[in-house]
ChimeraX commands (.cxc) that place a marker at each C-alpha (Angstrom):
marker #1 position -15.65,-50.58,16.23 radius 0.5
marker #1 position -13.53,-48.78,13.60 radius 0.5
marker #1 position -13.76,-45.53,11.53 radius 0.5
marker #1 position -16.42,-42.94,11.96 radius 0.5
marker #1 position -18.20,-45.01,14.59 radius 0.5
marker #1 position -15.25,-44.94,16.78 radius 0.5
marker #1 position -14.77,-41.23,16.27 radius 0.5
marker #1 position -18.49,-40.46,17.12 radius 0.5
marker #1 position -18.41,-42.93,20.18 radius 0.5
marker #1 position -15.32,-41.27,21.83 radius 0.5
marker #1 position -16.28,-37.57,21.20 radius 0.5
marker #1 position -13.80,-37.29,18.31 radius 0.5
marker #1 position -15.84,-34.59,16.60 radius 0.5
marker #1 position -15.91,-32.39,19.77 radius 0.5
marker #1 position -12.16,-32.83,20.14 radius 0.5
marker #1 position -11.57,-31.99,16.51 radius 0.5
marker #1 position -13.64,-28.64,16.75 radius 0.5
marker #1 position -11.92,-27.68,20.06 radius 0.5
marker #1 position -8.55,-28.33,18.48 radius 0.5
marker #1 position -9.28,-26.14,15.62 radius 0.5
marker #1 position -10.50,-23.40,17.79 radius 0.5
marker #1 position -7.39,-23.53,19.85 radius 0.5
marker #1 position -5.12,-23.32,16.81 radius 0.5
marker #1 position -7.16,-20.35,15.44 radius 0.5
marker #1 position -7.00,-18.54,18.76 radius 0.5
marker #1 position -3.32,-19.09,18.99 radius 0.5
marker #1 position -2.75,-17.73,15.44 radius 0.5
marker #1 position -4.87,-14.77,16.16 radius 0.5
marker #1 position -2.93,-13.86,19.29 radius 0.5
marker #1 position 0.26,-14.37,17.42 radius 0.5
marker #1 position -0.64,-12.12,14.54 radius 0.5
marker #1 position -1.75,-9.29,17.21 radius 0.5
marker #1 position 1.73,-9.66,18.83 radius 0.5
marker #1 position 3.54,-9.41,15.53 radius 0.5
marker #1 position 1.47,-6.38,14.44 radius 0.5
marker #1 position 2.38,-4.46,17.69 radius 0.5
marker #1 position 6.01,-5.57,17.87 radius 0.5
marker #1 position 7.39,-2.32,16.43 radius 0.5
marker #1 position 5.81,-0.56,19.48 radius 0.5
marker #1 position 7.29,-2.93,21.76 radius 0.5
marker #1 position 10.70,-2.45,20.30 radius 0.5
marker #1 position 10.40,1.32,20.35 radius 0.5
marker #1 position 9.37,1.07,24.09 radius 0.5
marker #1 position 12.50,-1.09,24.79 radius 0.5
marker #1 position 14.83,1.04,22.91 radius 0.5
marker #1 position 13.50,4.50,24.18 radius 0.5
marker #1 position 12.66,3.49,27.70 radius 0.5
marker #1 position 9.74,4.08,29.92 radius 0.5
marker #1 position 7.23,6.95,29.36 radius 0.5
marker #1 position 6.99,6.57,25.61 radius 0.5
marker #1 position 3.89,4.42,25.21 radius 0.5
marker #1 position 2.15,6.50,22.56 radius 0.5
marker #1 position 3.21,6.59,18.90 radius 0.5
marker #1 position 2.33,8.73,15.96 radius 0.5
marker #1 position 1.17,7.28,12.69 radius 0.5
marker #1 position 4.86,7.12,11.45 radius 0.5
marker #1 position 5.80,4.69,14.21 radius 0.5
marker #1 position 8.01,7.11,16.00 radius 0.5
marker #1 position 7.46,7.67,19.78 radius 0.5
marker #1 position 5.63,10.82,20.91 radius 0.5
marker #1 position 6.78,12.84,23.85 radius 0.5
marker #1 position 4.39,11.20,26.58 radius 0.5
marker #1 position 1.37,13.24,25.36 radius 0.5
marker #1 position 3.21,16.58,25.05 radius 0.5
marker #1 position 3.01,18.41,21.79 radius 0.5
marker #1 position 6.05,17.47,19.46 radius 0.5
marker #1 position 8.40,20.32,18.83 radius 0.5
marker #1 position 10.54,20.48,15.80 radius 0.5
marker #1 position 13.32,23.09,15.04 radius 0.5
marker #1 position 12.11,25.86,12.89 radius 0.5
marker #1 position 14.86,25.32,10.28 radius 0.5
marker #1 position 14.10,21.67,9.66 radius 0.5
marker #1 position 12.18,20.63,6.48 radius 0.5
marker #1 position 8.68,19.37,6.72 radius 0.5
marker #1 position 8.52,15.67,6.62 radius 0.5
marker #1 position 5.53,15.57,4.33 radius 0.5
marker #1 position 7.08,17.76,1.72 radius 0.5
marker #1 position 10.64,16.91,1.91 radius 0.5
marker #1 position 11.06,16.34,-1.90 radius 0.5
marker #1 position 8.52,18.79,-3.15 radius 0.5
marker #1 position 10.90,21.64,-3.84 radius 0.5
marker #1 position 14.34,20.17,-3.89 radius 0.5
marker #1 position 16.02,23.38,-5.04 radius 0.5
marker #1 position 15.10,25.17,-1.71 radius 0.5
marker #1 position 16.01,22.20,0.43 radius 0.5
marker #1 position 19.36,21.86,-1.34 radius 0.5
marker #1 position 20.54,25.15,0.57 radius 0.5
marker #1 position 19.49,23.69,3.83 radius 0.5
marker #1 position 21.08,20.18,3.21 radius 0.5
marker #1 position 24.38,21.91,1.90 radius 0.5
marker #1 position 24.73,24.18,4.95 radius 0.5
marker #1 position 24.06,21.20,7.39 radius 0.5
marker #1 position 26.76,19.13,5.64 radius 0.5
marker #1 position 29.29,21.90,5.43 radius 0.5
marker #1 position 31.76,20.09,7.90 radius 0.5
marker #1 position 32.11,17.22,5.29 radius 0.5
marker #1 position 34.30,19.35,2.97 radius 0.5
marker #1 position 34.19,19.58,-0.82 radius 0.5
marker #1 position 34.30,15.85,-1.44 radius 0.5
marker #1 position 32.69,13.29,0.97 radius 0.5
marker #1 position 31.46,9.69,1.11 radius 0.5
marker #1 position 27.62,9.00,0.83 radius 0.5
marker #1 position 27.91,6.92,4.13 radius 0.5
marker #1 position 28.83,10.20,5.92 radius 0.5
marker #1 position 26.07,12.20,4.29 radius 0.5
marker #1 position 23.63,9.58,5.33 radius 0.5
marker #1 position 24.91,9.45,8.88 radius 0.5
marker #1 position 24.40,13.18,9.17 radius 0.5
marker #1 position 20.89,12.89,7.77 radius 0.5
marker #1 position 20.10,10.21,10.19 radius 0.5
marker #1 position 21.77,11.97,13.16 radius 0.5
marker #1 position 19.61,15.15,12.54 radius 0.5
marker #1 position 16.52,12.95,12.11 radius 0.5
marker #1 position 16.02,14.27,8.41 radius 0.5
marker #1 position 13.06,12.53,6.70 radius 0.5
marker #1 position 13.69,9.98,4.18 radius 0.5
marker #1 position 17.48,9.92,3.97 radius 0.5
marker #1 position 17.90,7.31,1.31 radius 0.5
marker #1 position 15.06,8.78,-0.93 radius 0.5
marker #1 position 16.44,12.32,-0.44 radius 0.5
marker #1 position 20.06,11.31,-1.47 radius 0.5
marker #1 position 18.83,9.41,-4.40 radius 0.5
marker #1 position 16.74,12.32,-5.50 radius 0.5
marker #1 position 19.60,14.69,-5.11 radius 0.5
marker #1 position 21.78,12.38,-7.21 radius 0.5
marker #1 position 18.89,11.99,-9.77 radius 0.5
marker #1 position 18.38,15.85,-10.15 radius 0.5
marker #1 position 22.11,16.40,-10.45 radius 0.5
marker #1 position 22.66,18.26,-7.17 radius 0.5
marker #1 position 24.83,15.54,-5.99 radius 0.5
marker #1 position 27.61,14.22,-8.30 radius 0.5
marker #1 position 30.09,11.67,-8.26 radius 0.5
marker #1 position 33.78,12.84,-8.44 radius 0.5
marker #1 position 36.48,10.22,-7.85 radius 0.5
marker #1 position 37.19,7.22,-5.71 radius 0.5
marker #1 position 33.52,6.82,-4.73 radius 0.5
marker #1 position 33.43,10.37,-3.46 radius 0.5
marker #1 position 30.67,12.87,-4.00 radius 0.5
marker #1 position 30.33,16.65,-4.13 radius 0.5
marker #1 position 27.47,19.22,-4.21 radius 0.5
marker #1 position 26.78,20.63,-7.76 radius 0.5
marker #1 position 25.51,24.14,-7.07 radius 0.5
marker link #1:1,2 radius 0.2
marker link #1:2,3 radius 0.2
marker link #1:3,4 radius 0.2
marker link #1:4,5 radius 0.2
marker link #1:5,6 radius 0.2
marker link #1:6,7 radius 0.2
marker link #1:7,8 radius 0.2
marker link #1:8,9 radius 0.2
marker link #1:9,10 radius 0.2
marker link #1:10,11 radius 0.2
marker link #1:11,12 radius 0.2
marker link #1:12,13 radius 0.2
marker link #1:13,14 radius 0.2
marker link #1:14,15 radius 0.2
marker link #1:15,16 radius 0.2
marker link #1:16,17 radius 0.2
marker link #1:17,18 radius 0.2
marker link #1:18,19 radius 0.2
marker link #1:19,20 radius 0.2
marker link #1:20,21 radius 0.2
marker link #1:21,22 radius 0.2
marker link #1:22,23 radius 0.2
marker link #1:23,24 radius 0.2
marker link #1:24,25 radius 0.2
marker link #1:25,26 radius 0.2
marker link #1:26,27 radius 0.2
marker link #1:27,28 radius 0.2
marker link #1:28,29 radius 0.2
marker link #1:29,30 radius 0.2
marker link #1:30,31 radius 0.2
marker link #1:31,32 radius 0.2
marker link #1:32,33 radius 0.2
marker link #1:33,34 radius 0.2
marker link #1:34,35 radius 0.2
marker link #1:35,36 radius 0.2
marker link #1:36,37 radius 0.2
marker link #1:37,38 radius 0.2
marker link #1:38,39 radius 0.2
marker link #1:39,40 radius 0.2
marker link #1:40,41 radius 0.2
marker link #1:41,42 radius 0.2
marker link #1:42,43 radius 0.2
marker link #1:43,44 radius 0.2
marker link #1:44,45 radius 0.2
marker link #1:45,46 radius 0.2
marker link #1:46,47 radius 0.2
marker link #1:47,48 radius 0.2
marker link #1:48,49 radius 0.2
marker link #1:49,50 radius 0.2
marker link #1:50,51 radius 0.2
marker link #1:51,52 radius 0.2
marker link #1:52,53 radius 0.2
marker link #1:53,54 radius 0.2
marker link #1:54,55 radius 0.2
marker link #1:55,56 radius 0.2
marker link #1:56,57 radius 0.2
marker link #1:57,58 radius 0.2
marker link #1:58,59 radius 0.2
marker link #1:59,60 radius 0.2
marker link #1:60,61 radius 0.2
marker link #1:61,62 radius 0.2
marker link #1:62,63 radius 0.2
marker link #1:63,64 radius 0.2
marker link #1:64,65 radius 0.2
marker link #1:65,66 radius 0.2
marker link #1:66,67 radius 0.2
marker link #1:67,68 radius 0.2
marker link #1:68,69 radius 0.2
marker link #1:69,70 radius 0.2
marker link #1:70,71 radius 0.2
marker link #1:71,72 radius 0.2
marker link #1:72,73 radius 0.2
marker link #1:73,74 radius 0.2
marker link #1:74,75 radius 0.2
marker link #1:75,76 radius 0.2
marker link #1:76,77 radius 0.2
marker link #1:77,78 radius 0.2
marker link #1:78,79 radius 0.2
marker link #1:79,80 radius 0.2
marker link #1:80,81 radius 0.2
marker link #1:81,82 radius 0.2
marker link #1:82,83 radius 0.2
marker link #1:83,84 radius 0.2
marker link #1:84,85 radius 0.2
marker link #1:85,86 radius 0.2
marker link #1:86,87 radius 0.2
marker link #1:87,88 radius 0.2
marker link #1:88,89 radius 0.2
marker link #1:89,90 radius 0.2
marker link #1:90,91 radius 0.2
marker link #1:91,92 radius 0.2
marker link #1:92,93 radius 0.2
marker link #1:93,94 radius 0.2
marker link #1:94,95 radius 0.2
marker link #1:95,96 radius 0.2
marker link #1:96,97 radius 0.2
marker link #1:97,98 radius 0.2
marker link #1:98,99 radius 0.2
marker link #1:99,100 radius 0.2
marker link #1:100,101 radius 0.2
marker link #1:101,102 radius 0.2
marker link #1:102,103 radius 0.2
marker link #1:103,104 radius 0.2
marker link #1:104,105 radius 0.2
marker link #1:105,106 radius 0.2
marker link #1:106,107 radius 0.2
marker link #1:107,108 radius 0.2
marker link #1:108,109 radius 0.2
marker link #1:109,110 radius 0.2
marker link #1:110,111 radius 0.2
marker link #1:111,112 radius 0.2
marker link #1:112,113 radius 0.2
marker link #1:113,114 radius 0.2
marker link #1:114,115 radius 0.2
marker link #1:115,116 radius 0.2
marker link #1:116,117 radius 0.2
marker link #1:117,118 radius 0.2
marker link #1:118,119 radius 0.2
marker link #1:119,120 radius 0.2
marker link #1:120,121 radius 0.2
marker link #1:121,122 radius 0.2
marker link #1:122,123 radius 0.2
marker link #1:123,124 radius 0.2
marker link #1:124,125 radius 0.2
marker link #1:125,126 radius 0.2
marker link #1:126,127 radius 0.2
marker link #1:127,128 radius 0.2
marker link #1:128,129 radius 0.2
marker link #1:129,130 radius 0.2
marker link #1:130,131 radius 0.2
marker link #1:131,132 radius 0.2
marker link #1:132,133 radius 0.2
marker link #1:133,134 radius 0.2
marker link #1:134,135 radius 0.2
marker link #1:135,136 radius 0.2
marker link #1:136,137 radius 0.2
marker link #1:137,138 radius 0.2
marker link #1:138,139 radius 0.2
marker link #1:139,140 radius 0.2
marker link #1:140,141 radius 0.2
marker link #1:141,142 radius 0.2
view
């Protein structure tokens, strides 16, 4: 017995279907794990008690209302009025001096959890509020 007759006689069709189902189930489980990986990483980084996340992927305060400082810009409207935000960003980065490196500016933005630091710096440069001076240094153009 050879070919299709041998497959039919030895339950080959059933084994092929079960094998395909096992592969599909494994791929489904893998895709679920990958889609939730960011939450597991946040949990590992921030420790216990931070199981709930907001829609930005940031950990919430264990069900408590999130509080933001009153002087912090709104994350949804960070670039809507760049002129008003310039004063806020300029005062926050006062310690950098007149000329500074963009890496230092980015670190301050990240440390203070300002929204969209790369986009903000690029917009400040595009609008002419942040200008290149010399030796890869930058300064505020008021």
